C-alpha positions, 0 to 999 in steps of 0.5 A: 468505474475503476476510479468510482470504485476507488473512491467508494474505497475511499470514503470508508478509509481515512481521509490522509489514507484516502487520498493515498488510494487516490493518488496511487491508483488502490486501496490499501486492502487490494495492496495487502492482497497483491502483496499477501500481508495481512498486517501493516509489517514492514519486515513482511512487506519488503520480504514478500515484495521482494520475492513477487518482484524477482517471480514476475521479473520479465527476464525470467518469464514474468510479467511486466504488468504483474510486476508493476502492481506489485511496485504499485502495492508496495508504494501504497503500503510504504505510504500507509506506513507514513500516515501511521507514523505521522499519526502516532507522532503527532499523538505523542506531542498531543499527550506531552502537553 
């Protein structure tokens, strides 16, 4: 059921973004909710990731499950940033020709 939901979300996204959602297992929107970010700002993403990763460390009474969700969310957002950077680079090349 969760895979079907991910597939449905993926159809609403761009093809590369949808593929990243399927590979990593969470959508862009879900990753943004987990890390509590509204935009794809690398500094904000890193700051929230560092905080949530440290707070959920098992040695301080945190949850490995939640820590894993934080890591997956960061991976998903990093992949989206990479996809956007690649798209911007390709747009630049097309504008030059």
